[in-house]
N, C-alpha and C positions, 0 to 999 in steps of 0.2 A: 381732605374732601370737606367742603363747606357743609354746615349743618343748619337746616332751616326748620322752624316750628310750623306745623300745619295748624288748621283751625280746630283740630281735636286736641291740641296741646302736645302732640307727639314730635319728637326730634327725628327729622328725615335727612339722611346723608345724600347729597346730590352733587354730581360733578359740576364744576364751574361752567356756566353757559351751556347747558345741555343741548345737544344737537339732534337727538332723536326722541321726539315727544309723542306720546300717545295720550289723547284726551278722551275721557269717557263721559264728558258732560257737554251737551250742545252749546250752552251759553258760554262756557269757558273755552271751547274750541273757537268760537267766533272771537272771543277776547284775544286769544293767541295771535290770530291773523291780524287783528286791529292793532296789536302791539308790534307788528312787523315781523312776526315769527312764523309766518306761513311756510317758509322753506324748511323749517325744522319739524313741522308736524308730519309724522309718518303714518299715524293711524287715528281713526275716529269711529264713532258709532254711526249706525244708519240713521239716527235721528239728528245728527250734526248736519244741518242743511244750509248753514250760512258760513262763509260768504259764497257767492257764485263760483262755480268751478270746483267746489270742495269734493264733489262726488268722484273725482278722479283719484282721491286718496283711498287707501285701503280701509275697508270697513271691517271692524272687529266684532260686529254683531250689535246687539242692543245695549241699552244702559244697564239692564238687569241681567241679560243673558249673553254677555260678551264672551268671546272665545279665548280661553287662555292660550290655546295653541297658536292662534293667529297673532296674538300680542307677542308671544314668545318669539315667533318668526321675525318680527319687526325689530328685535333687539333694542328695545327702548332704553334710554338712560334717564328718562323721567316719565312717570305716568301721573296724570292729574285726574282725580276722582272727586266724588262728593258723597257725603254721609247719607243723604236722603235719596239721591238718584241711583246709586249703585248698590249692588248686593254685597253685604259685609263678607260673606264667605268667599266670594270671588276676589275681593280686595285682599283678604288675608293670604290667599294663595299667591297673588301677584307680589305681595310684599316679601315673600321668601326669596325672590330672585331679582327684584327691581325696586328702586326708590319710588314710593307712591305718596304723593302729597294730596291730602284729603281736605276739601273745603267743607264748611258747615255754615250755611247762610240762611238766616231767617228774617233779616231786616236790612235796611239800606246801609247802616254802619258796617255790618259784617260783610256786605258786598264790597264796599270801598276797601276794607281791610284785605279782602281776598284779591282784589285787583292789584293793590300795592305789593302784596306778598308774591303773586305770580311774577310781577315785574322784577322783584329782587332776585328770585330764583333763576330767572332767565336772562339776567343782565340788561333788563329794560327798566331800571329803576326810575329814571327821569320821565320816560314816556308814560309809565304806569301812574306815577304821582300826578302828572299833568292831567291824565284822563280822570283820575279820581277827583281831582279838584273841579274839573269841568262838570262832572256828574253832580257833585255836592252843590255847586253854584246853581245848576239848572233846577234842582229840586228845591233849593232854598228860595228861589224866586217863583215857585209854582203857587199861583193863587187860583185854586179851583173854585168854580161857581157851584159845584155840587154839594148838597147837604142831604142828611137823612140816613136811613138804614139801607143796607144792600145785602143781597145774596149773590155769591159768585159761583156759578155752576161749572163744574169741570167734567161731569159725567152724567149719562142717562141710562136708565135700566140697569142698576138702580140709580136714582138721583144722588149725586154726590156734590158737595160744595167745599170750597176752601175755608178751613176753620181758623180759629185763633192760633197765634204763634207761628204762622207760616209767612213766607216772604210775600205772598199775595195779600195776606191780611195787612201787612205793613204798607203795601202800595195803596190799598183801599183807604187806610187811615190817612195817608198823605194826600189823598184825593178829597178829604173832608167827609168821608163816609164811615158809618159804624157798621161793622160786620155783624149780621144777625145769625150767623152760624151758631148752633147751640153748643158746640164743643170745639176742642182743639183738633189740629191736624186736618183730616179730610173725611168728615163724617158722612155716612149714608143716611138719607132722609126718607122716611116713609111718607105716604100721602097724608096720614094723620099728623105727622110731625110738621109737614109743610103747612097744613091748615092752621097750625097754632101761631104761625109767623105772619107778619104784615110788613113786608119790605116796601120801601119807596122806590128802590131800583133793583133790577135784576140784570146781572151781567152773564151772558152765555159765552163762555170762552171758546176760542177757535181751536184750543188744544187742552188736554190730550184728546178729549172727545171733539170731533169736528162739528160743532153746533152750526146750524144754518137758519135762515129765516123761516123755514118750514117748521122749526121746532117752537117758534114763538106762540102760536095759537094755543097749544096745550097749557103752557104756563100762564097765558093771559086768562084762560078760564079759571085758573086757581087764584090768580092775583090781578083782578081787573083794574085795580087802581095803580099798579106799579108801572114804572117806565122800564120797558124791556128792550135790551139791545144786544147785538152780537159785538163782542170786543176781541181785539187781537191779543191772544193770550201771551204772546212773546213779550209784550211790554209790561205785563204783570208778573211774569214768572222767570224771565231770563235775567240773571243778575250779573252779567258781564258788561261788555261794552255797549250792548243794546240799551243800557240805561241812559246813555248819552241822549237818545231821542225819545225816551219814555215821557218826560215832562211835557214835551210838545204834543205828543199823542194824547196824553191825559187832558190837556187844555182843549183839544179838539172834541172831547166828549161833552 
């Protein structure tokens, strides 16, 4: 049985060309379909919404609260998970019975490595390598007109932003922006903390909190000089094949 190293550095035994794949990560589910593996995906989370028609596949629950029983019933020969998006306790349980390949992506380079690795595991090496090259070239030619500081909001009540060391942070940097988040990961910010900041740009993400135009006035009161806009969070946080179109979206900003 072939052995593949996941992005946590663990050796994972996987059958050649696995035929029954459960994906616990929305962006990686989309990647599997775009690699031509849609007929092998037997399970997904309820947050896996791309591509069209995917809702006909069995849902195993959420990314954090997936059902071990539903996954077991699907008899998978490969489960694809992610260190940040999935609960460690659930992954440890799944590993007792199935091969679980875990990604760990916090920047573009790690996303490209993930794409190539998934291609190797599934027998789609050439397709995955071509896709990774396309993504790399698209970002390499990205000349963003944006400059200055930015706050990228992902939640309201309490206010939360994407901090340093996240994939979103890497995307902001590639846009030419400096993340004003005061710490790593996804810090909660009080009104007092927000008042200490002076961003040039504010991005309100469409996910996980569904920010709308109605939320802009409250932030405009706090930051009257900032350019505030709603952004499509999938292009900032999905690190699979959606990256093919992310540079074009960034240019549109």
